[in-house]
N, C-alpha and C positions, 0 to 999 in steps of 0.2 A: 561675220557682215567683214568684210575686210575693208577697212576706214584708216583714215591718218589722224595722229592728234593735233596735225598743223594748221589744216581747215578749220575756218570757220561756218562757210556756208558748201548747203548741199551740193556731191558731186553724183553725178551718173555719166556712167560709157555706156558708146553704143559700140555692137560689133556689127559689121553688116560692110555691105560695099558702098563704093565712091560711083554717087550718080555724076557725072561731067552737066546734064543740064541743070541742076542745084536745087531737083525738084522732090529727090526720094533720097534713099540710105541716108550717109552719115552728115552729108549737108543736110537734110531736113530736120535729120535726130539732133545735128549741136542747135543750129536754129531755135529751135523749139526749147532742147532745157537750157538756152540762154534768154528768150523770151519770159519764160517760170524763173530766171533769175538761177539756176541752176548751173553749176561750174560744170563745161563737158571735157570728155575724152574719149580716145574712138581708138576703135583697130579695124584697120583696113582688112576687107576678106576677100575684094576684086575692085576690080577698078573697070568700069564701064564704060565705054563709050553710046553715049546717048545722048536720045532730045523730048523734045513731046510727040518725035512722029513715032520713034522706036529707038530700039537696040540696035549698035551695029558692030559691036563687039562686047565682049566680056573676058579681059585679063584676071586668071585667079591668082591669087596672092600665096606663094608656097608656106605649110604648114608650117613650120618650124618656124615661121616669120610673124605669122599670127597669132602662136603662142609666146612669142618674146615680146611682141606687142603686149600681150593682156598679163602677160608676169612683170610688165617695167612697168606700166599702170596701176596694177592692183598692188603690188609691195610699196608701193612708194606712195603714189597720192590716196588709192584706194576708191570705192566705189561706193556710197549708198544703196545705189540700185544699176542694173548693167538693162539694158535690150537690147536684143536681138533683133536684126533683117535679112538680109540678104546671106545664104549659107547654104552657096551652090553646091556644091559635092559633099557626096558620103567624107573624106578625110577631112573636109573640112568641119562638121557638123560632128565630125570622131574628137577633135583638136580643139575645137571650144568646149563643148561637154567635158570636158576631158580636165583643160585648165580651170574652168569656170568653177567644175566640183573641187579641187583641188585647192582654189581658194576659197571656197567656202562661203560661196555669192549668195545673199540672206534672197534678195527681193530682184527677181528677175524678170521680167517681160519678154516673150520671146514673139515677136512677128513673124512667122515664117512665111516670107515671100515668097512665092512662087512663079509669083508674071509680072511682068509690069504693067500700068497703064495701058499701055501701046500692043497687050497682049503677046509680048512676047516672053517666052522662058526662061524663070533667071533661075530656077533649081533642077536640076537635073534630075527624072523621072526615079531612078534609084535611088536618090537621096532623101523620097519621101518618108520609106520606112524609118530612116536613122533622125530624122526631125522628130517624127511620133515615137520611137524608141528611147532617143537617146535627150531629147530636150525639153518634152512637152513633160516629162517626170519634174524635171527641175526646176520648172516654172511656176512663179508669183501668181501671174497672169498671162494670158496666151490671146493674141490679138488677132484675130482672121477674117477675110471678108468671104463674101460668099462663095467667090471661083474657089477660093485656096481651100475652103472648107471642107466639100467636098471631097478631096483626095483624102483629107484626114476621115 
């Protein structure tokens, strides 16, 4: 587990997409962490333009920057737990799984977000196998909704 001796409160890192509507993604994760008294850190994997009606656009963050975000947080602040959300492509899944393995993350919650509540796809179909093969074996806990669960 990667943790820092400087902290006195638990910390958790979310690795997910940014939801401009604030109802999901890193925004929702950070709100949840805060409500539970947990110091939250984040790695943004994609920026979405979305609201309660639908997803208008997705811009994936370059894989090198994703790796750098994870490394910067885990080398300094640490994390007692990590939660993943939207990992939209094979390259992003590979990058995240490599970085989490490198930093020996002990408590990993994998939420393989595939579809927004509006029904819009958030995980490319070719990335489903990568999530299954690379992320699920690292997980301490896997959270699946009914729609996403049928793909695994």
